mmCIF file of the N, C-alpha and C atoms, coordinates in Angstrom:
data_MODEL
# 
_entry.id   MODEL 
# 
loop_
_atom_site.group_PDB 
_atom_site.id 
_atom_site.type_symbol 
_atom_site.label_atom_id 
_atom_site.label_alt_id 
_atom_site.label_comp_id 
_atom_site.label_asym_id 
_atom_site.label_entity_id 
_atom_site.label_seq_id 
_atom_site.pdbx_PDB_ins_code 
_atom_site.Cartn_x 
_atom_site.Cartn_y 
_atom_site.Cartn_z 
_atom_site.occupancy 
_atom_site.B_iso_or_equiv 
_atom_site.pdbx_formal_charge 
_atom_site.auth_seq_id 
_atom_site.auth_comp_id 
_atom_site.auth_asym_id 
_atom_site.auth_atom_id 
_atom_site.pdbx_PDB_model_num 
ATOM 1   N N  . MET A 1 1  ? 213.620 162.167 22.803 1.00 0.00 ? 1  MET A N  1 
ATOM 2   C CA . MET A 1 1  ? 213.525 163.604 22.657 1.00 0.00 ? 1  MET A CA 1 
ATOM 3   C C  . MET A 1 1  ? 213.293 163.952 21.193 1.00 0.00 ? 1  MET A C  1 
ATOM 4   N N  . LEU A 1 2  ? 212.432 164.919 20.968 1.00 0.00 ? 2  LEU A N  1 
ATOM 5   C CA . LEU A 1 2  ? 212.106 165.338 19.620 1.00 0.00 ? 2  LEU A CA 1 
ATOM 6   C C  . LEU A 1 2  ? 213.182 166.247 19.050 1.00 0.00 ? 2  LEU A C  1 
ATOM 7   N N  . ASP A 1 3  ? 213.264 166.273 17.738 1.00 0.00 ? 3  ASP A N  1 
ATOM 8   C CA . ASP A 1 3  ? 214.229 167.135 17.068 1.00 0.00 ? 3  ASP A CA 1 
ATOM 9   C C  . ASP A 1 3  ? 213.574 168.490 16.790 1.00 0.00 ? 3  ASP A C  1 
ATOM 10  N N  . ILE A 1 4  ? 213.516 169.322 17.819 1.00 0.00 ? 4  ILE A N  1 
ATOM 11  C CA . ILE A 1 4  ? 212.882 170.630 17.702 1.00 0.00 ? 4  ILE A CA 1 
ATOM 12  C C  . ILE A 1 4  ? 213.951 171.679 17.961 1.00 0.00 ? 4  ILE A C  1 
ATOM 13  N N  . THR A 1 5  ? 213.973 172.690 17.118 1.00 0.00 ? 5  THR A N  1 
ATOM 14  C CA . THR A 1 5  ? 214.899 173.785 17.333 1.00 0.00 ? 5  THR A CA 1 
ATOM 15  C C  . THR A 1 5  ? 214.135 175.099 17.352 1.00 0.00 ? 5  THR A C  1 
ATOM 16  N N  . ALA A 1 6  ? 214.746 176.106 17.949 1.00 0.00 ? 6  ALA A N  1 
ATOM 17  C CA . ALA A 1 6  ? 214.126 177.425 17.996 1.00 0.00 ? 6  ALA A CA 1 
ATOM 18  C C  . ALA A 1 6  ? 213.944 177.980 16.593 1.00 0.00 ? 6  ALA A C  1 
ATOM 19  N N  . GLU A 1 7  ? 214.825 177.610 15.667 1.00 0.00 ? 7  GLU A N  1 
ATOM 20  C CA . GLU A 1 7  ? 214.720 178.102 14.297 1.00 0.00 ? 7  GLU A CA 1 
ATOM 21  C C  . GLU A 1 7  ? 213.412 177.656 13.643 1.00 0.00 ? 7  GLU A C  1 
ATOM 22  N N  . LYS A 1 8  ? 213.002 176.424 13.904 1.00 0.00 ? 8  LYS A N  1 
ATOM 23  C CA . LYS A 1 8  ? 211.736 175.926 13.356 1.00 0.00 ? 8  LYS A CA 1 
ATOM 24  C C  . LYS A 1 8  ? 210.563 176.721 13.906 1.00 0.00 ? 8  LYS A C  1 
ATOM 25  N N  . CYS A 1 9  ? 210.631 177.053 15.181 1.00 0.00 ? 9  CYS A N  1 
ATOM 26  C CA . CYS A 1 9  ? 209.555 177.813 15.815 1.00 0.00 ? 9  CYS A CA 1 
ATOM 27  C C  . CYS A 1 9  ? 209.569 179.263 15.353 1.00 0.00 ? 9  CYS A C  1 
ATOM 28  N N  . LEU A 1 10 ? 210.762 179.822 15.146 1.00 0.00 ? 10 LEU A N  1 
ATOM 29  C CA . LEU A 1 10 ? 210.855 181.223 14.715 1.00 0.00 ? 10 LEU A CA 1 
ATOM 30  C C  . LEU A 1 10 ? 210.282 181.434 13.322 1.00 0.00 ? 10 LEU A C  1 
ATOM 31  N N  . LYS A 1 11 ? 210.215 180.391 12.527 1.00 0.00 ? 11 LYS A N  1 
ATOM 32  C CA . LYS A 1 11 ? 209.588 180.509 11.212 1.00 0.00 ? 11 LYS A CA 1 
ATOM 33  C C  . LYS A 1 11 ? 208.100 180.799 11.343 1.00 0.00 ? 11 LYS A C  1 
ATOM 34  N N  . LYS A 1 12 ? 207.519 180.460 12.492 1.00 0.00 ? 12 LYS A N  1 
ATOM 35  C CA . LYS A 1 12 ? 206.089 180.656 12.727 1.00 0.00 ? 12 LYS A CA 1 
ATOM 36  C C  . LYS A 1 12 ? 205.786 181.949 13.485 1.00 0.00 ? 12 LYS A C  1 
ATOM 37  N N  . THR A 1 13 ? 206.810 182.601 14.043 1.00 0.00 ? 13 THR A N  1 
ATOM 38  C CA . THR A 1 13 ? 206.625 183.848 14.778 1.00 0.00 ? 13 THR A CA 1 
ATOM 39  C C  . THR A 1 13 ? 207.557 184.909 14.210 1.00 0.00 ? 13 THR A C  1 
ATOM 40  N N  . SER A 1 14 ? 207.330 186.153 14.591 1.00 0.00 ? 14 SER A N  1 
ATOM 41  C CA . SER A 1 14 ? 208.118 187.232 14.000 1.00 0.00 ? 14 SER A CA 1 
ATOM 42  C C  . SER A 1 14 ? 209.421 187.529 14.736 1.00 0.00 ? 14 SER A C  1 
ATOM 43  N N  . ASN A 1 15 ? 209.523 187.143 16.015 1.00 0.00 ? 15 ASN A N  1 
ATOM 44  C CA . ASN A 1 15 ? 210.779 187.391 16.732 1.00 0.00 ? 15 ASN A CA 1 
ATOM 45  C C  . ASN A 1 15 ? 210.881 186.524 17.985 1.00 0.00 ? 15 ASN A C  1 
ATOM 46  N N  . ASN A 1 16 ? 212.047 186.578 18.624 1.00 0.00 ? 16 ASN A N  1 
ATOM 47  C CA . ASN A 1 16 ? 212.314 185.751 19.809 1.00 0.00 ? 16 ASN A CA 1 
ATOM 48  C C  . ASN A 1 16 ? 211.393 186.075 20.968 1.00 0.00 ? 16 ASN A C  1 
ATOM 49  N N  . TYR A 1 17 ? 211.101 187.352 21.160 1.00 0.00 ? 17 TYR A N  1 
ATOM 50  C CA . TYR A 1 17 ? 210.252 187.747 22.278 1.00 0.00 ? 17 TYR A CA 1 
ATOM 51  C C  . TYR A 1 17 ? 208.854 187.129 22.153 1.00 0.00 ? 17 TYR A C  1 
ATOM 52  N N  . ILE A 1 18 ? 208.263 187.242 20.978 1.00 0.00 ? 18 ILE A N  1 
ATOM 53  C CA . ILE A 1 18 ? 206.926 186.671 20.763 1.00 0.00 ? 18 ILE A CA 1 
ATOM 54  C C  . ILE A 1 18 ? 206.962 185.156 20.945 1.00 0.00 ? 18 ILE A C  1 
ATOM 55  N N  . LEU A 1 19 ? 208.010 184.514 20.458 1.00 0.00 ? 19 LEU A N  1 
ATOM 56  C CA . LEU A 1 19 ? 208.148 183.068 20.632 1.00 0.00 ? 19 LEU A CA 1 
ATOM 57  C C  . LEU A 1 19 ? 208.211 182.714 22.114 1.00 0.00 ? 19 LEU A C  1 
ATOM 58  N N  . THR A 1 20 ? 208.970 183.461 22.894 1.00 0.00 ? 20 THR A N  1 
ATOM 59  C CA . THR A 1 20 ? 209.115 183.184 24.318 1.00 0.00 ? 20 THR A CA 1 
ATOM 60  C C  . THR A 1 20 ? 207.786 183.346 25.050 1.00 0.00 ? 20 THR A C  1 
ATOM 61  N N  . VAL A 1 21 ? 207.065 184.409 24.746 1.00 0.00 ? 21 VAL A N  1 
ATOM 62  C CA . VAL A 1 21 ? 205.767 184.645 25.392 1.00 0.00 ? 21 VAL A CA 1 
ATOM 63  C C  . VAL A 1 21 ? 204.776 183.551 25.005 1.00 0.00 ? 21 VAL A C  1 
ATOM 64  N N  . LEU A 1 22 ? 204.726 183.228 23.719 1.00 0.00 ? 22 LEU A N  1 
ATOM 65  C CA . LEU A 1 22 ? 203.817 182.185 23.234 1.00 0.00 ? 22 LEU A CA 1 
ATOM 66  C C  . LEU A 1 22 ? 204.142 180.837 23.872 1.00 0.00 ? 22 LEU A C  1 
ATOM 67  N N  . LEU A 1 23 ? 205.407 180.501 23.931 1.00 0.00 ? 23 LEU A N  1 
ATOM 68  C CA . LEU A 1 23 ? 205.850 179.247 24.531 1.00 0.00 ? 23 LEU A CA 1 
ATOM 69  C C  . LEU A 1 23 ? 205.465 179.195 26.012 1.00 0.00 ? 23 LEU A C  1 
ATOM 70  N N  . GLY A 1 24 ? 205.712 180.280 26.729 1.00 0.00 ? 24 GLY A N  1 
ATOM 71  C CA . GLY A 1 24 ? 205.375 180.327 28.155 1.00 0.00 ? 24 GLY A CA 1 
ATOM 72  C C  . GLY A 1 24 ? 203.889 180.161 28.409 1.00 0.00 ? 24 GLY A C  1 
ATOM 73  N N  . LYS A 1 25 ? 203.072 180.838 27.606 1.00 0.00 ? 25 LYS A N  1 
ATOM 74  C CA . LYS A 1 25 ? 201.622 180.731 27.785 1.00 0.00 ? 25 LYS A CA 1 
ATOM 75  C C  . LYS A 1 25 ? 201.128 179.324 27.490 1.00 0.00 ? 25 LYS A C  1 
ATOM 76  N N  . ARG A 1 26 ? 201.660 178.709 26.448 1.00 0.00 ? 26 ARG A N  1 
ATOM 77  C CA . ARG A 1 26 ? 201.209 177.350 26.109 1.00 0.00 ? 26 ARG A CA 1 
ATOM 78  C C  . ARG A 1 26 ? 201.657 176.340 27.157 1.00 0.00 ? 26 ARG A C  1 
ATOM 79  N N  . VAL A 1 27 ? 202.865 176.489 27.679 1.00 0.00 ? 27 VAL A N  1 
ATOM 80  C CA . VAL A 1 27 ? 203.346 175.584 28.727 1.00 0.00 ? 27 VAL A CA 1 
ATOM 81  C C  . VAL A 1 27 ? 202.458 175.702 29.963 1.00 0.00 ? 27 VAL A C  1 
ATOM 82  N N  . ARG A 1 28 ? 202.075 176.924 30.329 1.00 0.00 ? 28 ARG A N  1 
ATOM 83  C CA . ARG A 1 28 ? 201.174 177.103 31.474 1.00 0.00 ? 28 ARG A CA 1 
ATOM 84  C C  . ARG A 1 28 ? 199.831 176.416 31.230 1.00 0.00 ? 28 ARG A C  1 
ATOM 85  N N  . GLU A 1 29 ? 199.311 176.536 30.016 1.00 0.00 ? 29 GLU A N  1 
ATOM 86  C CA . GLU A 1 29 ? 198.043 175.863 29.693 1.00 0.00 ? 29 GLU A CA 1 
ATOM 87  C C  . GLU A 1 29 ? 198.176 174.355 29.847 1.00 0.00 ? 29 GLU A C  1 
ATOM 88  N N  . LEU A 1 30 ? 199.276 173.797 29.358 1.00 0.00 ? 30 LEU A N  1 
ATOM 89  C CA . LEU A 1 30 ? 199.496 172.355 29.453 1.00 0.00 ? 30 LEU A CA 1 
ATOM 90  C C  . LEU A 1 30 ? 199.631 171.917 30.912 1.00 0.00 ? 30 LEU A C  1 
ATOM 91  N N  . ARG A 1 31 ? 200.333 172.705 31.712 1.00 0.00 ? 31 ARG A N  1 
ATOM 92  C CA . ARG A 1 31 ? 200.481 172.375 33.136 1.00 0.00 ? 31 ARG A CA 1 
ATOM 93  C C  . ARG A 1 31 ? 199.145 172.387 33.864 1.00 0.00 ? 31 ARG A C  1 
ATOM 94  N N  . ARG A 1 32 ? 198.244 173.230 33.409 1.00 0.00 ? 32 ARG A N  1 
ATOM 95  C CA . ARG A 1 32 ? 196.927 173.335 34.045 1.00 0.00 ? 32 ARG A CA 1 
ATOM 96  C C  . ARG A 1 32 ? 195.945 172.292 33.534 1.00 0.00 ? 32 ARG A C  1 
ATOM 97  N N  . GLY A 1 33 ? 196.397 171.419 32.647 1.00 0.00 ? 33 GLY A N  1 
ATOM 98  C CA . GLY A 1 33 ? 195.546 170.315 32.228 1.00 0.00 ? 33 GLY A CA 1 
ATOM 99  C C  . GLY A 1 33 ? 195.097 170.326 30.778 1.00 0.00 ? 33 GLY A C  1 
ATOM 100 N N  . ALA A 1 34 ? 195.509 171.308 29.988 1.00 0.00 ? 34 ALA A N  1 
ATOM 101 C CA . ALA A 1 34 ? 195.127 171.330 28.575 1.00 0.00 ? 34 ALA A CA 1 
ATOM 102 C C  . ALA A 1 34 ? 195.746 170.119 27.871 1.00 0.00 ? 34 ALA A C  1 
ATOM 103 N N  . ARG A 1 35 ? 195.035 169.609 26.911 1.00 0.00 ? 35 ARG A N  1 
ATOM 104 C CA . ARG A 1 35 ? 195.536 168.465 26.158 1.00 0.00 ? 35 ARG A CA 1 
ATOM 105 C C  . ARG A 1 35 ? 196.418 168.937 25.010 1.00 0.00 ? 35 ARG A C  1 
ATOM 106 N N  . PRO A 1 36 ? 197.455 168.166 24.676 1.00 0.00 ? 36 PRO A N  1 
ATOM 107 C CA . PRO A 1 36 ? 198.287 168.504 23.516 1.00 0.00 ? 36 PRO A CA 1 
ATOM 108 C C  . PRO A 1 36 ? 197.450 168.529 22.236 1.00 0.00 ? 36 PRO A C  1 
ATOM 109 N N  . LEU A 1 37 ? 197.833 169.375 21.306 1.00 0.00 ? 37 LEU A N  1 
ATOM 110 C CA . LEU A 1 37 ? 197.097 169.538 20.056 1.00 0.00 ? 37 LEU A CA 1 
ATOM 111 C C  . LEU A 1 37 ? 197.542 168.560 18.979 1.00 0.00 ? 37 LEU A C  1 
ATOM 112 N N  . TYR A 1 38 ? 198.426 167.648 19.323 1.00 0.00 ? 38 TYR A N  1 
ATOM 113 C CA . TYR A 1 38 ? 198.840 166.579 18.427 1.00 0.00 ? 38 TYR A CA 1 
ATOM 114 C C  . TYR A 1 38 ? 199.150 165.363 19.290 1.00 0.00 ? 38 TYR A C  1 
ATOM 115 N N  . GLU A 1 39 ? 199.175 164.210 18.694 1.00 0.00 ? 39 GLU A N  1 
ATOM 116 C CA . GLU A 1 39 ? 199.405 162.977 19.437 1.00 0.00 ? 39 GLU A CA 1 
ATOM 117 C C  . GLU A 1 39 ? 200.882 162.832 19.774 1.00 0.00 ? 39 GLU A C  1 
ATOM 118 N N  . THR A 1 40 ? 201.172 162.663 21.051 1.00 0.00 ? 40 THR A N  1 
ATOM 119 C CA . THR A 1 40 ? 202.556 162.555 21.499 1.00 0.00 ? 40 THR A CA 1 
ATOM 120 C C  . THR A 1 40 ? 202.639 161.651 22.719 1.00 0.00 ? 40 THR A C  1 
ATOM 121 N N  . LYS A 1 41 ? 203.803 161.079 22.915 1.00 0.00 ? 41 LYS A N  1 
ATOM 122 C CA . LYS A 1 41 ? 204.067 160.294 24.113 1.00 0.00 ? 41 LYS A CA 1 
ATOM 123 C C  . LYS A 1 41 ? 204.922 161.095 25.095 1.00 0.00 ? 41 LYS A C  1 
ATOM 124 N N  . SER A 1 42 ? 205.374 162.264 24.673 1.00 0.00 ? 42 SER A N  1 
ATOM 125 C CA . SER A 1 42 ? 206.229 163.111 25.495 1.00 0.00 ? 42 SER A CA 1 
ATOM 126 C C  . SER A 1 42 ? 205.459 163.617 26.704 1.00 0.00 ? 42 SER A C  1 
ATOM 127 N N  . LYS A 1 43 ? 206.128 163.713 27.818 1.00 0.00 ? 43 LYS A N  1 
ATOM 128 C CA . LYS A 1 43 ? 205.555 164.263 29.042 1.00 0.00 ? 43 LYS A CA 1 
ATOM 129 C C  . LYS A 1 43 ? 206.142 165.642 29.344 1.00 0.00 ? 43 LYS A C  1 
ATOM 130 N N  . ASN A 1 44 ? 207.110 166.082 28.544 1.00 0.00 ? 44 ASN A N  1 
ATOM 131 C CA . ASN A 1 44 ? 207.771 167.360 28.745 1.00 0.00 ? 44 ASN A CA 1 
ATOM 132 C C  . ASN A 1 44 ? 206.939 168.469 28.100 1.00 0.00 ? 44 ASN A C  1 
ATOM 133 N N  . PHE A 1 45 ? 206.402 169.362 28.923 1.00 0.00 ? 45 PHE A N  1 
ATOM 134 C CA . PHE A 1 45 ? 205.507 170.403 28.431 1.00 0.00 ? 45 PHE A CA 1 
ATOM 135 C C  . PHE A 1 45 ? 206.193 171.366 27.468 1.00 0.00 ? 45 PHE A C  1 
ATOM 136 N N  . VAL A 1 46 ? 207.464 171.654 27.698 1.00 0.00 ? 46 VAL A N  1 
ATOM 137 C CA . VAL A 1 46 ? 208.193 172.568 26.806 1.00 0.00 ? 46 VAL A CA 1 
ATOM 138 C C  . VAL A 1 46 ? 208.345 171.931 25.426 1.00 0.00 ? 46 VAL A C  1 
ATOM 139 N N  . GLU A 1 47 ? 208.700 170.663 25.379 1.00 0.00 ? 47 GLU A N  1 
ATOM 140 C CA . GLU A 1 47 ? 208.831 169.960 24.097 1.00 0.00 ? 47 GLU A CA 1 
ATOM 141 C C  . GLU A 1 47 ? 207.494 169.939 23.354 1.00 0.00 ? 47 GLU A C  1 
ATOM 142 N N  . ILE A 1 48 ? 206.431 169.669 24.077 1.00 0.00 ? 48 ILE A N  1 
ATOM 143 C CA . ILE A 1 48 ? 205.103 169.608 23.455 1.00 0.00 ? 48 ILE A CA 1 
ATOM 144 C C  . ILE A 1 48 ? 204.738 170.975 22.882 1.00 0.00 ? 48 ILE A C  1 
ATOM 145 N N  . ALA A 1 49 ? 204.922 172.025 23.682 1.00 0.00 ? 49 ALA A N  1 
ATOM 146 C CA . ALA A 1 49 ? 204.575 173.376 23.235 1.00 0.00 ? 49 ALA A CA 1 
ATOM 147 C C  . ALA A 1 49 ? 205.419 173.794 22.032 1.00 0.00 ? 49 ALA A C  1 
ATOM 148 N N  . MET A 1 50 ? 206.713 173.491 22.047 1.00 0.00 ? 50 MET A N  1 
ATOM 149 C CA . MET A 1 50 ? 207.577 173.854 20.912 1.00 0.00 ? 50 MET A CA 1 
ATOM 150 C C  . MET A 1 50 ? 207.150 173.124 19.644 1.00 0.00 ? 50 MET A C  1 
ATOM 151 N N  . GLU A 1 51 ? 206.804 171.860 19.776 1.00 0.00 ? 51 GLU A N  1 
ATOM 152 C CA . GLU A 1 51 ? 206.370 171.098 18.606 1.00 0.00 ? 51 GLU A CA 1 
ATOM 153 C C  . GLU A 1 51 ? 205.042 171.641 18.075 1.00 0.00 ? 51 GLU A C  1 
ATOM 154 N N  . GLU A 1 52 ? 204.145 172.014 18.966 1.00 0.00 ? 52 GLU A N  1 
ATOM 155 C CA . GLU A 1 52 ? 202.876 172.594 18.533 1.00 0.00 ? 52 GLU A CA 1 
ATOM 156 C C  . GLU A 1 52 ? 203.102 173.892 17.758 1.00 0.00 ? 52 GLU A C  1 
ATOM 157 N N  . ILE A 1 53 ? 204.018 174.714 18.237 1.00 0.00 ? 53 ILE A N  1 
ATOM 158 C CA . ILE A 1 53 ? 204.334 175.965 17.541 1.00 0.00 ? 53 ILE A CA 1 
ATOM 159 C C  . ILE A 1 53 ? 204.966 175.673 16.193 1.00 0.00 ? 53 ILE A C  1 
ATOM 160 N N  . ALA A 1 54 ? 205.929 174.748 16.153 1.00 0.00 ? 54 ALA A N  1 
ATOM 161 C CA . ALA A 1 54 ? 206.609 174.400 14.901 1.00 0.00 ? 54 ALA A CA 1 
ATOM 162 C C  . ALA A 1 54 ? 205.635 173.819 13.873 1.00 0.00 ? 54 ALA A C  1 
ATOM 163 N N  . LEU A 1 55 ? 204.626 173.084 14.342 1.00 0.00 ? 55 LEU A N  1 
ATOM 164 C CA . LEU A 1 55 ? 203.638 172.488 13.446 1.00 0.00 ? 55 LEU A CA 1 
ATOM 165 C C  . LEU A 1 55 ? 202.540 173.474 13.035 1.00 0.00 ? 55 LEU A C  1 
ATOM 166 N N  . GLY A 1 56 ? 202.545 174.662 13.637 1.00 0.00 ? 56 GLY A N  1 
ATOM 167 C CA . GLY A 1 56 ? 201.530 175.652 13.317 1.00 0.00 ? 56 GLY A CA 1 
ATOM 168 C C  . GLY A 1 56 ? 200.209 175.427 14.024 1.00 0.00 ? 56 GLY A C  1 
ATOM 169 N N  . LYS A 1 57 ? 200.216 174.604 15.065 1.00 0.00 ? 57 LYS A N  1 
ATOM 170 C CA . LYS A 1 57 ? 198.986 174.317 15.816 1.00 0.00 ? 57 LYS A CA 1 
ATOM 171 C C  . LYS A 1 57 ? 198.655 175.444 16.796 1.00 0.00 ? 57 LYS A C  1 
ATOM 172 N N  . VAL A 1 58 ? 199.667 176.210 17.199 1.00 0.00 ? 58 VAL A N  1 
ATOM 173 C CA . VAL A 1 58 ? 199.493 177.333 18.110 1.00 0.00 ? 58 VAL A CA 1 
ATOM 174 C C  . VAL A 1 58 ? 200.024 178.568 17.394 1.00 0.00 ? 58 VAL A C  1 
ATOM 175 N N  . GLU A 1 59 ? 199.212 179.619 17.367 1.00 0.00 ? 59 GLU A N  1 
ATOM 176 C CA . GLU A 1 59 ? 199.612 180.833 16.666 1.00 0.00 ? 59 GLU A CA 1 
ATOM 177 C C  . GLU A 1 59 ? 199.373 182.058 17.538 1.00 0.00 ? 59 GLU A C  1 
ATOM 178 N N  . VAL A 1 60 ? 200.001 183.143 17.159 1.00 0.00 ? 60 VAL A N  1 
ATOM 179 C CA . VAL A 1 60 ? 199.822 184.412 17.852 1.00 0.00 ? 60 VAL A CA 1 
ATOM 180 C C  . VAL A 1 60 ? 198.618 185.116 17.249 1.00 0.00 ? 60 VAL A C  1 
ATOM 181 N N  . LYS A 1 61 ? 197.725 185.556 18.106 1.00 0.00 ? 61 LYS A N  1 
ATOM 182 C CA . LYS A 1 61 ? 196.565 186.320 17.650 1.00 0.00 ? 61 LYS A CA 1 
ATOM 183 C C  . LYS A 1 61 ? 196.882 187.782 17.897 1.00 0.00 ? 61 LYS A C  1 
ATOM 184 N N  . GLN A 1 62 ? 196.960 188.544 16.808 1.00 0.00 ? 62 GLN A N  1 
ATOM 185 C CA . GLN A 1 62 ? 197.265 189.962 16.927 1.00 0.00 ? 62 GLN A CA 1 
ATOM 186 C C  . GLN A 1 62 ? 196.009 190.773 16.759 1.00 0.00 ? 62 GLN A C  1 
ATOM 187 N N  . GLU A 1 63 ? 195.843 191.752 17.620 1.00 0.00 ? 63 GLU A N  1 
ATOM 188 C CA . GLU A 1 63 ? 194.692 192.620 17.538 1.00 0.00 ? 63 GLU A CA 1 
ATOM 189 C C  . GLU A 1 63 ? 195.010 193.788 16.633 1.00 0.00 ? 63 GLU A C  1 
ATOM 190 N N  . ASP A 1 64 ? 194.021 194.220 15.869 1.00 0.00 ? 64 ASP A N  1 
ATOM 191 C CA . ASP A 1 64 ? 194.201 195.307 14.924 1.00 0.00 ? 64 ASP A CA 1 
ATOM 192 C C  . ASP A 1 64 ? 194.053 196.688 15.560 1.00 0.00 ? 64 ASP A C  1 
ATOM 193 N N  . GLU A 1 65 ? 193.596 196.728 16.796 1.00 0.00 ? 65 GLU A N  1 
ATOM 194 C CA . GLU A 1 65 ? 193.353 198.008 17.441 1.00 0.00 ? 65 GLU A CA 1 
ATOM 195 C C  . GLU A 1 65 ? 194.666 198.720 17.774 1.00 0.00 ? 65 GLU A C  1 
ATOM 196 N N  . LYS A 1 66 ? 194.643 200.036 17.623 1.00 0.00 ? 66 LYS A N  1 
ATOM 197 C CA . LYS A 1 66 ? 195.787 200.851 17.988 1.00 0.00 ? 66 LYS A CA 1 
ATOM 198 C C  . LYS A 1 66 ? 195.642 201.246 19.453 1.00 0.00 ? 66 LYS A C  1 
ATOM 199 N N  . PRO A 1 67 ? 196.749 201.294 20.173 1.00 0.00 ? 67 PRO A N  1 
ATOM 200 C CA . PRO A 1 67 ? 196.658 201.699 21.575 1.00 0.00 ? 67 PRO A CA 1 
ATOM 201 C C  . PRO A 1 67 ? 196.224 203.163 21.694 1.00 0.00 ? 67 PRO A C  1 
ATOM 202 N N  . THR A 1 68 ? 195.430 203.432 22.707 1.00 0.00 ? 68 THR A N  1 
ATOM 203 C CA . THR A 1 68 ? 195.007 204.806 22.947 1.00 0.00 ? 68 THR A CA 1 
ATOM 204 C C  . THR A 1 68 ? 195.842 205.411 24.060 1.00 0.00 ? 68 THR A C  1 
ATOM 205 N N  . LEU A 1 69 ? 196.101 206.683 23.955 1.00 0.00 ? 69 LEU A N  1 
ATOM 206 C CA . LEU A 1 69 ? 196.909 207.362 24.964 1.00 0.00 ? 69 LEU A CA 1 
ATOM 207 C C  . LEU A 1 69 ? 196.058 208.202 25.872 1.00 0.00 ? 69 LEU A C  1 
# 
């Protein structure tokens, strides 16, 4: 098991909610057949996704547009 903590991942995101959404989306991608963005022997999708976030391989893309009412 890798030494990954939420604190390492939170350094790459602005809050827990964004981290949770990002983690969930990446895990779904991995389950659907996406390849890990770094070399690993781990088969646990959550561990892989957390490590990718901690390494800065996966980032949040924010749109500059303001919502319209």
